[in-house]
Phi, psi and omega in degrees: 000131178246149179243139176203194178201149171268197182300319184229004183232137171282144182239141165243128185243126179246138176262160177301162183246158179277133178289153174303317176264068188291346180299340176294339175096324185282146176266154176262156175296158178300149177297137186214143180290327177265105185261328187231155173275146177294322180282118182302323180293315177296323180297323179289325185270329191244005181301147185306322187293347180280352187241153182275113182266340178148179183209144174284135185227002179219140185220161172224157182273134175271160180303331181276005178094351177278172178243150175231147181287143177257314182206170185220159173262112184272128180260327185220147171245163172243132180247136174237134175212166178252128178246121177273117184209182178265186178278356180281132181300322181298322178294317179299312182296324178294315179293323179296321179298320177296316181298320179293320177297319177296322179296322178295320177294320177298316181297325178300320178290310182300314182293330176296315178296316179299319179300318181293316184283330190236357181071010175292140186261097177261341184281331175051048179298136180082003179246192195266347189202155172208182177093193184287338187276067177252016178182173181299133175259120180256127176235144178199165175239161181268126178276163181292342180268008177089003178261158171280139180225165178055043180283150175207162180229136176242111187265147170203174185268127177299136180229352184288133182293148175284346182277094186232161174266165181285135176246113183269172185300316183297317181290317179297320177299318178295319179300315181291326178293317177298318180294320178298330179277356180076018183258146177248165179299158176304148184304320182300320178290328177294324176292324175297315178304313182293323178297317178296320178296321179294326175297317178299328179272004179064028176257075192289325180297313179295326179297317180294321178297316179294322176298319178297321178296318177300316180296318180297315177300318181295314182298313181298318179294328177288323184282322187312312182298336180279353181251023185299333182283348180270151173276176186301313182296322179295319179294318180298319179296321180294317179292324177296324179289334184244050178285149181097150184298317182294316180295319177297323179292326175298317178297319178299317179292316179301320182275003183052041184266344182183176181255131181277126176301145188301323186249032180301316183294310185287320189266341183230306186299308181293311178299324180295316178297318180294321180292319185282323189252342182241355183064033185300144175271119183243159181253178184297319181298317180293322179295316179294324177295320178296318180296320180300319178294316180298319178299320179300327178280315182295325178298329177292327181277312183229081178301136182300323180298322178294324180293325176291313183293333184272002180298133181291156176282141183262000000 
């Protein structure tokens, strides 16, 4: 169970559970006191077992020759919150709509952090959909008789790629804590996230441009503290004199503000200039190389481990 909060609602988040017979691969929904809908039709259409909660995808060998699961691909989460309303259905549905909108805003923050830490592509730039609605959203409330009531389903087409990195408990906890605090990842990391998403969409030129922007933001942020003795106009003149990634990296080295990646010129500075000013056609390998250089710079400014460790307690 994870704890977080939206703008006005506290959240409890449950992940799917491992089956006793986990060799089947499929995950079960989280254990819940409300198992069935009072309405037989809703129970037939919206029962947990009708939906894909996830699957185990990684295993390790035990000394006795058996296997145990290492990690799983999670398809659905369960959210619990309290909505203060009247006994009128219209009031409940209106308050529920507000809660779902807040949940979508919360998910935008959480998924941004997850994307930064694990390279999972939730923004889906250049594709047809993004946000929390990557599968049917089931909402219901708990009745006093122990049944689920007022159930509804909001359908959409799944778009999240199956090619994902592992998200561990510590990192997921940090993502939810940052989201509960209303904070998003640093801008430089968001540009890295978007660049990776653009590679997935095969928009390599745009990916290199975003990688260059991330690198530029990182270098300037690293250099700025070393120019504290200068006034605003002096700093502006210095940056104007050192326009371009290579020139900025020279300034960074001169100011002992950071370490220049070995292939910054070949893998990022030159391709970025060609992409931005010549409309150059680039391939996936060049885009990934550019992103790797940008990551090396952004990591100096905002190490991922520091972002996890600095997550507030919820």
